[in-house]
N, C-alpha and C positions, 0 to 999 in steps of 0.2 A: 277417684284415686288421688291421694295426697301428692303434692309436688315432690320431686326427688331433689335432694340437697346434697351437694358434694363438698367435702373438706379434705385438704391434704396437709401433711406435716410430718414431723419426726415423732413427736409425743414421747420423748425420752424422759425418764424420771417423772412419771405422771403425777401431777399435782392439782391443787384446787383451781388454779388459773386455767388449766386445760379443761377441767370438768365444766367450769363456768362458761367457757367459750363454746364447747360442744353442746351444752344444754341450750344456749341461746341460738346456736346455729339450727338446732333441731326444731325451733319454733317455726321455721320456714317450711318444714315438711319432713318426709322420711330421710333420715341422715345416713349417708354413705361416707365412710372415712377411708382414705388411702394413705398409708404410712410409707415413708421412704425406706427402701431396703438398706441393709447395713453398708454395702459398698457405695451406694449413692450418698448416704450421710457422710461417709468418710471423704468422698470426692468434693463435697460442698464445704465441709467444716474442718477438714484435715484431722479428724479424730473419729474413732468409731463410737457409736452410742453406748451408754452404760448397759442398757437393756437390749438384748438381741431383737431382731425383727419379729420372731415368733412370740417372744414374751410381750412385746409391745402390742402385737395384734391381739393376744389373749386379753390383755388389760382393757383395750379399747372395746373389744367385743363384749366385755362384761358390763359395760355401762348401759343402763336402761334407755338412755336417749339415743343410742346408736342402733341402726337397723342392721348394718353390715360393715365390717372392716376388711380391707384388702391390703396386700403388700404390693407396692409398685414394682413394675418390671423394668422400668427405664432408668435413666440417669440424668443428672443435672437439675436445674430449677423446675423443669417441666417433666419430671420423671413419671408423672401420673397420667400422661396423655392417653395411653392405651386403655387404662381403666376408666378414664373420663368418657372416652368415646363408647366404651362398652355399656356403661351405666346410663349415659345420656341424661344427665341431670337437667333440671329446670333452673336451678340456682347454684352458684358457686360462692361459698362463703370463706373469707379470709379475715384474720385480724390485722391490726396496724403493722405489726412486725412482718407478717407474711405477705402483705400487699406488694404487687410487682406488676409493672406495665406489661410484661410478657404474658402474665395470667389474664389481665384485663383484655389484651388483644386477642388471646385465644378464645375468650368468652364472646367477644364481639363477632369473631369469625363463625362460631358455632351457634350463635343466637341464645346464649345462656346469660341469665341475669347475674351480674357481678356485685356482691355485697361485701363491704368492708366494715367490720365491727371494731369498736373501741375495746382496748384491753382493760376490762373492769373486773375487780374481784367480786365474788359472791358477798352479799351483805354481811358486814361484821368480820370478814376474813381479811388477812393481809394480802397485798398484791404478791403474786408468785411468778417466777420465771425459772426455767431450767438453769440459766446462767447463774442466778442468785443461789440456787440450791447447790450448784457445784462448788461455789466458794463465794462468801460475802466479800467480794473484792471491790474496794472503793477506788482503785487506781483508774484514772480517767482516760478518755481519748482526747484527741485534739483536732480541730479544724483550722486550716489556714484560710483566712478570709481573703487575703490579697497579698500579692508580692511573692508567692511561692516560687521557688527556684533561686531567689536572690540570696538564699543561705548557702548556695553552692559557689565557691570561689570562681569556678569557670564561667559563672554568669556575672557576679557582682564586681569582678575585676574590670568588666567593660563599663559599668556605671554603678555607683553605690545606690542602695535603696533598702526599703524596709519590707519585712514580712510581718503581717498581722495574724495573730493566732488567738483562738479562744479554747479554753480547757472545758471539755464536755463530760458531764456525769455519765457513768455507764448505765443509762436507763434502758438501753436496748441491747440485744445481742448483735452488735454491729458486725458486718462482714469482715473477715480477715482480708488483708491486702486491698483495703478499700480507700487508702489515702488518708486515713484518720490516725496515723501513727500506731497502728495495731502491732507492727513488728517491734517498735520501741517499747510499747506497753508490755509485750511479752517478756522483753528483757527486764523491765521494771518488776514484773511478777517473779522472774527468776531471782532478782536481787532481794526484793522486799515482800514477796508473797502477796499480801492482800491490801496493803496501804503504803502510801508514800511516807518516808521518814520525816520527822520534824528536823528543822535546822535551816541554815542559810539556803535560800532557794537556788541561787546561782551555783553554789557548791554541789548541791544535790543534783542539779541538772547536768553539771560537768561530769559527775560520777557516772550518771546514766549514759551520757554521750560517749565517754571513754570506754565503758563496758560494752556498748554496742559496736564500737569502732576500735578494736584492739590494733596494736602495731601490725602493719602488713595488709590492712583492709584496702582493697582496690577501689570499690565504689562506696565511698564514705556517706553514711546517712546524714542528712543535713541536721544541724543543731536545733533548728526550729522544732523538730519532733520532740526532743528531750525537754527543751524549754517549754514548749506548748503543753506538755503533760504536767510538768512540775508547777508552773506558775498558774495560779487561778485567774479567772476573769478574762479580760481582754488585754493583749500585750502587743507592743510594737518592738520589733527586733531590728536594729539597723546594722547592715552589713556593708563592708567595703573591701572585698577581695580576700577575706579570711573566713575560716570555718566558724569562728565564734563572733557574735555581734559586738560592736564597740559600745553599744548602748541598748538598754532594755527599759522601756516605759510600760508600767502596768496601770490598768484602769479597773477599779473595783467599785465604782459608783453604781449603786443599785438601780437608779433610774435608767442609766445607759445600758446596763446588762439586761434588765427586764425588757427594755425597748428592743434590743437586738435579738434576744432569743424568741420574741414573739414574731419576728419577721423572717425567721429561717426555718425551712422545712427540707427534709431529705427524701428524695424519690429514689428507691433502689434501682440499680442498673444490673444488667446481666454480667456474667463473669468475663474476664479478659480472655483473649485467644491464648492457647497454650504457649506459643512461641513469641508472644508479644514483647517488644522492646520499645520503651518510651524514648530511649536515647537515639534510636535509629533515625536518620534523616534530620538530626538536629541542626539548626542554623542560628546560633547565638550571635548577635551583633550588638554594637553599642547603641544603635537606635532602638533595637528590641528591648534591651535591658533598661534603657531610659524610659520607654513607654510603660514598662512594667512597674518601675519605681514611681512614676507619676501617678499611675492608677492607684497604687497602694497609698500614696499621700492623699489623694482625693478620697479614698475610702475611709481613711483615718479621720479626716475632717468631717465627713458626712456622718459617721457613727457618733462622734463626740457631740455634733450639733443635733443628732437625732433627726436628720433630714432623710426621709425614706426615699424620695425620688433620686436625690444625688447619690445615696448609697447604692441604689440599684444600678445606676449608670456606671459607677466606679467599680462595682462588683463584677459586672459583665466586662468592662474594659480591661480589668486585671486578667480575667480568663482569656480574652481574645489576645492579649499581649503574650500570655504563656503559649497559646496555640501557635502564634506566629513564629515562635522560636522552637517549639516542640510539637510539630504537626501531628504526631502519632497519639497525642492526648485525646483526640476525638476520632470518631468513625461515623459512618452513615447512620447507624442505629442511635448513637448519642444525639446527632443533629436532628433526627426524626423526633426523638423524645423532647428535645428543646422546642421543636415546632409545636408539639402537643400542648406544652405548658407555658411557653413563652408569652402567649397573648395575655395571660392574666398575672404574669409575674413582673416585678420591678427589675429583676436581674437574675443572673444565674452563673454558676461555675460548676466544676466537678471536684469532688473530694479526691478522686483517684484519677487514673488516666487510661485511655484506651478501652473504656467500657466497664472497668472495675469500679466498685464503690457506689457512690451516690451522686445524682444530680442535685445540687444544693440550690434551692430557689430562695431569692429574696422576694417576699410576697406579703401582702396584707390580706390575702383571702385564703380560705380553706381549700386544700388540695386533697381529694380522696386518695387514700393509700399512702400518703406521705407521712414521714415520722417527724415529730417535733423534737427539739433538743433542749437540754437543760444545761446552762452554763454554770460551771463550778464556782461557787462564791468563796469557799474557804480552802486553806492550804492543805489540810489533811484531816481525815475523819478517823477517830479511834473509839 
């Protein structure tokens, strides 16, 4: 009897990338596919799929590489657990975007082989994703490398310091509320639809910042979000008790950017708790702000020098300085995941807080299931 192979996913707007992935997964044995039910998809992505669960099941069942397709009965990232236990597969296959430590842990618990496949198009065909089919949107995401929170006056008024950001190409369907300025990006999409406008970068960033924070806004989104989206490459934003930085330094040197993006990987985390508040139990102090600013300075120097060991230390130091002032940024699950990957990483931090988003690893080694990033080199794509 052939091995049983299990795959889960949404598979909305079925395209050649889906078929290539399922065809490769089927090389491991008889392929069973479990698709997320409509309510589960909405809970994870904050939108319903274009195609209903029944239509998606019909399409997947029609593929000759698939033995059987089922609709999940559960919710959340592991909505397929009941189906998995019923089918009892020998192999669980995911692609790079769908890899997640919770899935790997479940497979270890049940004695199932866990396989992560690269997202490769069928020969001669373009790479496809559901995100790209929805809209050819070039508006980027952003990652703050170090100094995050210093763009908030209630932190930088204790001690001035820099926030380091990199603008990231939308190469993956990054999670919403993941600490990668997805909320600000949604505002940019409202303003400009699929591409950032040409023009003075600082003026464009100020327009986006003002649009996201109209008069009367209580919790103002930091300006590093808008600047980090609009400015390409690596940027240093210096703050001193105001919402807008008093200086912006940009690095577009190809050697530096290529070096940096080769050393960053994103490991997906589980969702935040429903009632999560990162600002609860906050303890901002002058010493804490000073430590965060010092770590950002160290990180800036290390990246420009392309010194991997120093970068890793400063990267982690910035994260721990954040956690010292905002302890709710981490929880036991996050610390456990750091324990899993920390031994082979140079450093680490979170893109989000409290379990949302990604664990970002500074590393020179391959990490199964982690996502690479692509730093945006140019201002706008038309």
